[in-house]
N, C-alpha and C positions, 0 to 999 in steps of 0.2 A: 780110356788107355786105347792106345792104338798098338794095333796088334801087326806085326814082322810085315805081314805082305801089304798093308796100306804104306806101316813105315818108307816101305822100299819104293812104294810108290810117289809117296813124296820128297823122298831120296834125289828120283830120279826125275822131279818138275823138274826143269828149267824156265819156264814160260807158263804165262794164265792158259795158253792153250795146249799146252801139257797136261793141266790139271782138267779144264774140258774134255780134254778126252779121256782122262782116268775116268771122269763124273759119266762118263759116257758110255764107260764100260760097266762103271759098276751096279748105273743103274737103270731099272725099266726102262722100255721107249718109252712106253707115256711119262712113265716121273719126268726122265731127259728131257722129252717136248716142253713141257708145262713148262720146266725151266730153263730152255733155251729158246721157247718159238717164240713168235710173234704174232701180229694177228694179222688177219686176210691174205695179201698176198707177203708181207714181211719187207717190204721194201723199206717203210723207218726204220726197223730193225736192221737193215744191210749197209743203209745211208749214216746212219748212228756211226757205224765202225767207220765207213768208207769215207766219210767228210773227214780224219783225222791224216787221211793218206792224202789226200789232197795240200795239206799244211806242210810245208818246210819250213827244219830249220836255216837261220841264219848264224854260222858259226863266226864266232871272235877268236882269236888266236893269243898267243903272247900275253893270257891275262893271267895273273895267281889265282886258282881254283884248288888252292892245296886246302880249302876249308869249304863245304859247301852242304851248310845246313840245309836242314826242309823244314825247319816249323813256321806255323801260319795260327793267326786267330783270327777265331768267328765267334760271332758271334759275346765276341769279349772270352772266350778260353784258347788258352793256348793251347794247339793239337802239334806234337811232335811230327805226324805226318803228314802232306796237305792230302786224303784220303779221309771220307767216313762211309764206314756200311750204313749202302741206303735199306731202307723197309720194303720186305720179301713176307709173304704170311704163308704160315702154313710146312713150315721151314723143317717140320717132326719127319715129315712124310718122306725129306729127302734123307735124315740121319737122325737118329734118336736124341741128338743134344739138341738142335736146334738153334733157336734162336738165343740158345744161352752162349752157344760157342760166338756167333759173332760179337756179343758183349764181350766176351771175355779176353775174343781175340785182339778186340780195339782196347782192351783197356792195357793189355800184355804191350800193345805199341800206342799207346800215348795217344790215343785219336779218341773217339767215339762211335755209336750206334745209334740206329734209329731203328725201334725195337715197330713192326707192325702191329696197329691194332688188329688186322687178321693174324696177329703170331700163333703158333700152337704152341706157347711159353707162355702164362699169363702177363703182364709186363710188372704184375710184383714181384714173381720168381724171377724174370729180369733183373730184374733193379737189386735185388738180394743176393744175384747172385756175383755182382763186382763190387769194387769200391770204387771206383766214380762214377759220377751221375752220368747217366746216357740220356738220350734223346727219343720222345714216340712220336709217333705218325696217327694221321688222325682222318678222319672223311667227313666233308659237310652234311650226314647224313639227313633223312625227313626227319626222322623222332629227335626233338632236341633232349631227352628222359638221359636215349642212352649216350647221348655227344656228352652230357654234364656228368654223366657216370663215368665216361672214362676217362674224362679232365679231372675229376676231382681225384681219380685213382692217381694215374698219373701223376698229380702234385703231390699227395700224400706219400708216393713212393721215392719222391726226389729226380723226378725227373726234371733236368736244367730248360730243356728244352720244346717244343710243340711244331710238327714240322704237318700241314695241313696239305694232303692233296687235293688238288679240285679240276686231276684231269679226265675223272670216271666218272661222268653224269648215269653212264648207263654199260652194261658189263660188255669189253669189246669180243671182237669171233675171233678166238686163238682159231685157229683150221683144224691145226693137227691134235687138242685136247678133243675137238668134236669125231672128228676121227677117228681117235684113238679111247673112245668112251669115256675119257676126262670128265664128264658132265655131274649135272643133278639133276637127279642121281644119277650115279658113278654104272658105265654098260661097258658091263665084261665081259668080253667072247672070248670064242678059243683060241684064238691069236694070241693077243692080251694075258690072255689069263695063264698061258705058256711059256711065255716074258716072263709075266711076273716067277714063274717058276724054274726060269733057268738063270737067277739074280739069287741065286741062294742068300749067299752076305746082306744084301738089301733086305731082303725078307726078315729072316731073321732076327733083323732089328726091328722092322717091322712089329713082330710078332710077340715078342721080348721084353719091347719097353712100351711104355703109354700110347696108343694110339694119336696118330695127329688127328686135334680136331682143333677149332675155335677157341681157344680157351680162355680168353675174354670177355666170352661173349655166355658161357655156359651156367652161369648164376642169374641172366636178364632171360633169357627167355627156356621158363623149365620144362613147357610143353616141347619143345623142340627133339629129337629122339637121334642122337648119334652127331655126327658128323656132317650128314645129311641135312637132316632138318636145322641143326645151323646155318649151312651154307646156302638152305633158304631164305631163311631170318635174313642172314647179313647183307646178300643179295638184296635183300628187299627194303633195306633200309637206301641204300642207291638211291640221291633226290635229284632226277634232270632238272627240278624247279629252283636250284638253291640261287643263291645271287650273293655278289656282293653285301646285302646286309647281314647273310648270313654269317660271314668269313667276320666280320667286324662284333659279330655279337661272340662267337669263337676268341676272336683275340681279348675282347672285354673278358668273358670268362674264366682264360687260360693266366691272366695276370704278368704273363712271362714271355720269354723270348718266343718270335713266331715269324719260322719260314717257308712261306710259301712255295707249295712247287707243282709243277706243270704248269709255269708260265712262261710262253714261246713268245711274245710279241713285248716289245717298249710300253708298249699302252697298256698292258696287264700289273707290270710291274711297276710305274708311276701309280697305277691305282694301289697294289699293294700296301707301297709304302704312304698313302696319300691311308690308310686304315690300319696304319697299327706295324706293320712287318717289317720286324727286321733285317731280313735275308728275305732272298728268293731263290728258289732252284728252277735256273733254266730243262726244262724236261716234258719228254713225250711218254714218257710213262714205259721207257727202255725200247718203244714198238708196240707194245702191247694190248694196246687199246686201239686209237686212230692208225689209220695205214695213208699213205700219199703226204704224213707233214713231213715237214723241214728236220734233217738231223741238226738235235740240238747244237751241236758247235757252232754251225750253217748262223744259227741266231743267237749265240752269244754275246757277239759284239754288239746286237743293236741294243739288247737287254742292261749290258753295261753302260752304253751311253745312255738309258734312259733312268739311271737310278741315281742320285746322289752319293759322294764317293765311300762315306762310312755304313752304308748300304752292303749287305755280304754277300755278292751272289755265287751260286754254287752251279759247276755243271751235272747233272746225269745223262749218264745216256752215252753208250759204244766205247768206253775207256778199256782198252787191253793193254795196255802196256804204259809204262815207264812213262815214258815220252811222250803219250799222250795225255798225261798228266800236265806232263810240263808244259805241250802246246796251252791245253787249258786256259794251265797259269799264264801265261803271256797272254793270251787273248782278252784278259780279265777275272779269272773266276778267280774268286778268291781258294775253294777246297774243289775236290771232285768227289761226288756222291760214287758208291757200285754196288751191283745190285748181283748182277748172273757172276762175276767174277769170283765174290767171299762163297756162294751157293757151288762154286766148281770145285772151291777149299773146301767146304764142308761133306762135302758128298765123298771129295778123295778118303778126306780125314781126318773126317770131325773138326775140334778147335784144332789140332794139329794143321789140318790142311787150310781153316782158312788163316791161321799165324802165317803158314810158307807163303801164301799167296800177298801177305803184306812184305812178308819180306822179298819178293820177290820185286812186286813193284818199288820198292825201296830203293834196293841195291840197281834197278833201271833208270830212277827219276837221278839218283847221284851219280850213276853213269853220263847220264844224259845230260847231265848240268857240268860235268870236266869236260865233254868232248864239245859243247860249243861253247865256253868260257865262261859261263856264269856261277859265280860262286856263291851261289846259293839262292834260294827260290822267289827272296827277297829281291833280289837285281832282274827278278824277267820281265819283261814290257815288249810291246808289240813286235820292238826292232830286232826281238830274238828269234822273229816267224816272216817267215814271206811267203807270197802268192807265188812262187818260181815252179814252173813245171818240172817235175825231175825228170825231163827226158826231154830235151831243148836240141840235141844234134839227130847224125841220121836220119833226115828224112819225117822227124816227130816233134815237129819243132812247136806243131799247131795243137798241140795238144796229147795226153799220157793215154794209155790205154784206159776202159773202163775198170777201176778197182775190183776185185772179187772180195766176197766175204772171206773172213779168217776161219778156218776149222780145223 
């Protein structure tokens, strides 16, 4: 149930940026920075968004755009919206509905969500909460027993695809989290403690519902005490020695469609296909792990060119507008994975907030298609965009001003 104040926030949200602002007001700083922040100097985080600003449309006129369908087919499944809700962990830290909200909103809009292995709601509970099959995400941990356990449980719960994230051999340095004390274990100081108390709505939800924890691991590490112990355990599972052989083993164990997430080169995309992946997600982990890594959109064409046409390429990173989705599809993506945008919606209004985010993007995609003369996403190709500088007169023909991060 959404209270009147939260309904008001959602009704007044016109853009994803509005939902971000609502999330910033509702969440304590340490939680908002955990959601919103990136690694080190946040260069990659900023570039992910700025890359879309460097792409312009080539609108066509006098085209019949009275119908503008948005459905796409990914891994053989029809999605009514070219947007997939990506994996993010510990979402009960943002709102008590957690990852169930992502699955419910995706189901309502005819698409899918990807349940993180670090989810604060177990994969079994997420799967049972919606009627349509969802996807799940996994890391190539060093402990194969843990990997087999999660794969088997996901298969038994009816998940239809596995997303393997391979760009986190070690935990990146999210320096805002370190300064805020959002560490393992947490270091709450007087400033952060006071900030928590200044957000009573969020705090009440935290205290009156199950505490955020790594729900998929509570039965695997019985000696781990609470969220802190489980965080130590899961961080210890990260495997800087993992190789393509580990991925081959996981593909074999799963036996169904696999998406490799974290691909940033054509060479790795080709290798992923060779070991049996049916899709790749161009992703730099939203700028949350390595810094000074290229924007995902900038390497998308290279990856698309490297794989056969029947391999689905997804774009993950920097999408904040429906127009961004249209640009990614024009450059060869089959659909876009979203992380932060759905979490902004979750913070602003639970499941209803995630649905509001999807409605905003759906309407923006629809409007963009009409205004550039494209009767549906199936008609998008590279001719829909161009490398035009947006300012070519008034002394600015040599380029455009440096883009700034949207806020």
